C-alpha positions as CSV (number, residue, x, y, z in Angstrom):
1,M,-35.8,21.9,131.1
2,E,-32.2,20.9,131.2
3,A,-30.3,21.3,127.9
4,E,-29.0,18.3,126.2
5,I,-25.4,18.5,125.3
6,F,-24.0,16.8,122.1
7,L,-20.3,16.2,121.5
8,G,-19.6,15.7,117.7
9,I,-16.2,14.5,116.5
10,D,-14.6,14.5,113.0
11,P,-11.5,12.2,113.7
12,G,-8.1,12.6,112.1
13,S,-4.6,11.5,113.0
14,R,-3.2,15.0,112.6
15,R,-6.3,17.1,113.1
16,T,-9.5,16.0,115.0
17,G,-12.4,18.4,114.8
18,Y,-14.8,18.7,117.7
19,A,-17.9,20.7,118.5
20,V,-20.3,20.9,121.4
21,L,-23.9,21.6,120.7
22,S,-26.6,22.4,123.2
23,R,-30.3,21.7,122.6
24,S,-33.0,23.0,124.8
25,G,-36.4,22.1,123.3
26,T,-36.1,23.5,119.7
27,R,-33.4,26.0,120.6
28,F,-29.8,25.1,119.5
29,E,-26.5,26.7,120.4
30,A,-23.0,25.9,119.4
31,L,-21.0,26.0,122.7
32,A,-17.6,25.2,121.3
33,L,-15.9,24.5,118.0
34,G,-12.3,23.7,117.6
35,V,-9.5,21.4,116.3
36,L,-7.3,19.2,118.3
37,R,-3.9,19.5,116.6
38,A,-1.8,16.4,117.0
39,E,0.6,17.3,114.1
40,Q,3.3,18.5,116.5
41,F,4.1,14.9,117.4
42,E,6.2,12.7,115.1
43,E,5.2,9.4,116.5
44,H,1.7,8.1,115.6
45,A,1.3,6.5,119.1
46,R,1.9,9.8,120.7
47,R,-0.7,11.5,118.5
48,L,-3.2,8.8,119.5
49,Q,-2.5,9.4,123.1
50,F,-2.9,13.1,122.7
51,I,-6.3,12.6,121.0
52,F,-7.4,10.2,123.7
53,E,-6.5,12.7,126.4
54,E,-7.9,15.7,124.8
55,I,-11.3,14.1,124.2
56,Q,-11.4,13.0,127.8
57,G,-10.7,16.6,128.7
58,L,-13.6,17.8,126.5
59,M,-15.9,15.3,128.2
60,Q,-14.8,16.6,131.6
61,Q,-15.3,20.3,130.6
62,Y,-18.7,20.0,128.7
63,K,-20.2,16.9,130.3
64,P,-22.0,15.8,127.1
65,H,-25.0,13.6,127.3
66,F,-24.7,12.3,123.8
67,C,-21.6,11.8,121.5
68,A,-21.3,11.1,117.8
69,I,-18.4,10.6,115.5
70,E,-18.0,10.5,111.7
71,T,-17.0,7.2,110.2
72,P,-14.5,7.2,107.3
73,V,-15.7,5.2,104.4
74,Y,-13.0,5.3,101.8
75,G,-9.5,6.5,100.9
76,K,-6.9,6.2,98.2
77,D,-4.0,5.5,100.7
78,P,-4.5,2.3,102.8
79,L,-1.9,3.6,105.3
80,A,-3.7,6.9,105.7
81,M,-7.1,5.0,106.2
82,L,-5.4,2.8,108.8
83,K,-4.2,5.9,110.7
84,L,-7.6,7.5,110.5
85,G,-9.2,4.4,111.8
86,R,-6.8,4.4,114.7
87,A,-7.6,8.0,115.5
88,Q,-11.4,7.2,115.4
89,A,-10.7,4.3,117.8
90,A,-8.8,6.6,120.2
91,C,-11.8,8.9,120.3
92,I,-14.3,6.1,120.7
93,L,-12.2,4.6,123.5
94,A,-12.0,8.0,125.3
95,L,-15.7,8.5,125.1
96,S,-16.7,4.9,126.2
97,A,-14.2,5.0,129.0
98,G,-16.2,8.0,130.2
99,G,-19.3,6.0,130.1
100,L,-20.8,7.4,127.0
101,E,-22.4,5.5,124.1
102,V,-21.0,6.6,120.8
103,A,-23.1,7.0,117.6
104,E,-21.4,6.6,114.3
105,Y,-22.5,8.3,111.1
106,Y,-21.4,8.1,107.4
107,P,-20.4,11.4,105.8
108,K,-23.4,11.3,103.4
109,A,-25.9,10.9,106.3
110,V,-24.3,13.9,108.1
111,K,-24.5,16.1,105.0
112,K,-28.0,15.0,104.2
113,S,-29.3,15.8,107.8
114,I,-28.2,19.5,107.2
115,T,-28.5,20.2,103.5
116,G,-30.9,17.5,102.4
117,N,-28.2,16.4,100.0
118,G,-25.8,13.6,100.9
119,N,-23.4,14.8,98.2
120,A,-23.3,18.4,99.4
121,A,-19.9,20.2,99.4
122,K,-18.3,20.9,102.8
123,E,-18.8,24.6,102.2
124,Q,-22.6,24.2,101.8
125,V,-22.7,22.2,105.0
126,A,-20.8,25.0,106.8
127,Y,-23.0,27.6,105.4
128,M,-26.2,25.9,106.5
129,L,-24.8,25.4,109.9
130,A,-23.9,29.1,110.2
131,K,-27.4,30.0,109.3
132,L,-29.1,27.4,111.5
133,L,-27.0,28.3,114.5
134,N,-26.4,32.0,113.9
135,L,-22.7,31.5,113.9
136,G,-22.2,34.9,112.2
137,E,-19.4,35.7,109.7
138,E,-16.5,34.0,111.6
139,A,-14.7,31.4,109.5
140,Y,-14.2,28.1,111.4
141,P,-11.8,25.4,110.3
142,A,-13.4,22.7,108.1
143,D,-12.6,20.0,110.7
144,A,-14.6,21.9,113.4
145,T,-17.6,22.6,111.2
146,D,-17.5,18.9,110.1
147,A,-17.7,18.0,113.8
148,L,-20.6,20.4,114.4
149,A,-22.4,18.8,111.5
150,V,-21.9,15.4,113.2
151,A,-23.3,16.7,116.4
152,W,-26.3,18.3,114.6
153,C,-27.0,15.1,112.7
154,H,-27.1,13.1,116.0
155,A,-29.3,15.7,117.7
156,M,-31.8,15.5,114.8
157,R,-31.7,11.6,114.6
158,K,-31.3,10.5,118.3
159,D,-35.0,10.4,118.9
160,M,-35.8,8.5,115.8
161,P,-36.9,4.8,116.0
162,G,-34.0,2.4,116.1
163,D,-31.7,5.2,117.7
164,G,-31.7,6.9,114.2
165,H,-28.1,6.3,113.3
166,P,-27.4,4.2,110.3
167,L,-24.4,2.2,111.5
168,K,-26.2,0.6,114.4
169,R,-27.9,-2.7,113.5
170,Q,-31.7,-2.2,113.8
171,G,-33.1,-5.6,114.7
172,R,-32.2,-9.0,115.7
173,G,-30.2,-10.6,112.8
174,H,-31.2,-7.8,110.4
175,S,-29.4,-4.9,108.9
176,A,-31.0,-1.5,108.8
177,W,-31.7,-2.2,105.0
178,G,-33.2,-5.6,105.9
179,D,-35.4,-4.0,108.5
180,F,-36.6,-1.4,106.0
181,L,-37.4,-4.1,103.5
182,S,-39.3,-6.3,106.0
183,G,-41.2,-3.2,107.2
184,N,-42.0,-2.0,103.7
185,P,-42.9,-5.2,101.6
186,D,-45.1,-3.0,99.2
187,R,-41.8,-1.3,98.0
188,I,-40.2,-4.5,96.8
189,I,-40.4,-5.0,93.0
190,R,-40.3,-8.6,92.0
191,S,-39.6,-9.6,88.4
């Protein structure tokens, strides 16, 4: 049985975390964890180009079958959120240019897939991943473990009905929430 390779990405305009996870049956192995550091470039456009090229390099090196990326949901600084969205777009463009479909996950969904708690601290997520994947005592950068969490989340959800990831619309003209409600009419409380 050929191993499935998952590439997880935690995008950032200065630091983008990445992780490569292998799954063979029920056996998982972290093949690579790291951070792409674009902070050496002053110009934002040059940072985006760097991220794009590095993601393409990771794809060539590890040849992932599946890719997933974390989606930012809020921020106090609109300019920072704009830059973060651009970094995410650079990653998605690199992945899709390589012919891969990209799954997107909200941070809470990622945390919940690992700890069972969507509000878990980053340290809890990193601790659980270290135990699940026998990573040992080595301390990895938070951006890298966040990316590993995204890869793990996708590996757990990819075989679920509706592709398993919450950002993809699940039916014709319905949201995932709408599909849930139409599939579970007994759970609707009417007043």
